[in-house]
ZANU-344018 format. One record per residue (C-alpha): chain; z, y, x. Coordinates in steps of 0.02 Angstrom, whole numbers. Example, Ala and Ser with C-alpha at 12.3 -4.5 7.8 and 13.67 -1.06 7.14 Angstrom:
// ZANU-344018
('A',(390,-225,615))
('A',(357,-53,684))
***
This chain:
// ZANU-344018
('A',(-3161,-191,248))
('A',(-2980,-220,211))
('A',(-2828,-123,265))
('A',(-2680,-228,320))
('A',(-2509,-152,300))
('A',(-2389,-140,444))
('A',(-2241,-261,446))
('A',(-2125,-150,345))
('A',(-2221,-162,181))
('A',(-2127,-216,26))
('A',(-2261,-267,-98))
('A',(-2365,-412,-164))
('A',(-2445,-544,-54))
('A',(-2389,-636,101))
('A',(-2200,-641,123))
('A',(-2123,-565,281))
('A',(-1951,-523,343))
('A',(-1920,-348,407))
('A',(-1758,-267,465))
('A',(-1684,-126,366))
('A',(-1558,-45,480))
('A',(-1475,48,336))
('A',(-1409,-116,268))
('A',(-1394,-201,439))
('A',(-1478,-361,380))
('A',(-1649,-438,353))
('A',(-1739,-415,190))
('A',(-1888,-510,123))
('A',(-2048,-409,116))
('A',(-2227,-440,65))
('A',(-2391,-365,123))
('A',(-2526,-277,23))
('A',(-2711,-277,59))
('A',(-2818,-126,13))
('A',(-3007,-125,14))
('A',(-3093,31,78))
('A',(-3270,80,132))
('A',(-3312,30,311))
('A',(-3380,202,354))
('A',(-3211,280,317))
('A',(-3151,225,490))
('A',(-3280,342,565))
('A',(-3181,487,492))
('A',(-3006,415,507))
('A',(-2950,277,625))
('A',(-2879,113,557))
('A',(-2702,152,617))
('A',(-2707,321,530))
('A',(-2770,237,370))
('A',(-2624,115,378))
('A',(-2500,256,401))
('A',(-2574,357,258))
('A',(-2579,206,141))
('A',(-2397,163,178))
('A',(-2339,342,156))
('A',(-2433,365,-8))
('A',(-2367,199,-72))
('A',(-2183,240,-41))
('A',(-2201,421,-98))
('A',(-2275,360,-263))
('A',(-2139,227,-287))
('A',(-2008,362,-258))
('A',(-2096,484,-375))
('A',(-2096,354,-513))
('A',(-1911,318,-486))
('A',(-1931,140,-421))
('A',(-1845,168,-252))
('A',(-1724,293,-175))
('A',(-1772,418,-42))
('A',(-1659,328,83))
('A',(-1741,161,51))
('A',(-1916,235,58))
('A',(-1874,320,223))
('A',(-1804,158,294))
('A',(-1959,62,242))
('A',(-2065,192,332))
('A',(-1953,188,485))
('A',(-1890,366,462))
('A',(-1730,452,408))
('A',(-1699,506,229))
('A',(-1718,689,278))
('A',(-1885,652,362))
('A',(-1941,564,203))
('A',(-1889,716,100))
('A',(-1997,823,216))
('A',(-2140,700,189))
('A',(-2121,722,0))
('A',(-2154,907,24))
('A',(-2315,870,120))
('A',(-2371,763,-27))
('A',(-2322,898,-152))
('A',(-2184,791,-230))
('A',(-2018,872,-274))
('A',(-1859,780,-230))
('A',(-1769,867,-372))
('A',(-1764,784,-542))
('A',(-1869,909,-636))
('A',(-1825,828,-802))
('A',(-1642,871,-782))
('A',(-1574,991,-910))
('A',(-1482,1116,-798))
('A',(-1393,1200,-945))
('A',(-1326,1030,-1001))
('A',(-1274,988,-822))
('A',(-1182,1153,-804))
('A',(-1090,1121,-968))
('A',(-1042,947,-910))
('A',(-979,1016,-744))
('A',(-873,1149,-833))
('A',(-797,1019,-950))
('A',(-758,905,-802))
('A',(-663,1045,-713))
('A',(-565,1101,-867))
***
């Protein structure tokens, strides 16, 4: 079986247009098809699978630094703060853990001097 993404996907495949209210205009989108075992729908319904696939997709793109939290939230039809909550459910931090806090503090002190 294949899983079809909902209209707000932004990936490879068939081109679509979906509104992004944050920018107030239409943006080209594409759909993504994912193969999965047929018996999986006995455990999880097709709509739930679509939701999970979309969430995981945008969480991973955010985690890898490809999209902002605001854009990911908009693509999922939720606010940025709701997307940040979703990151927590996926165990993804919205803080840049590679940031050198000592260096940042030094930069902030120099900027205010």
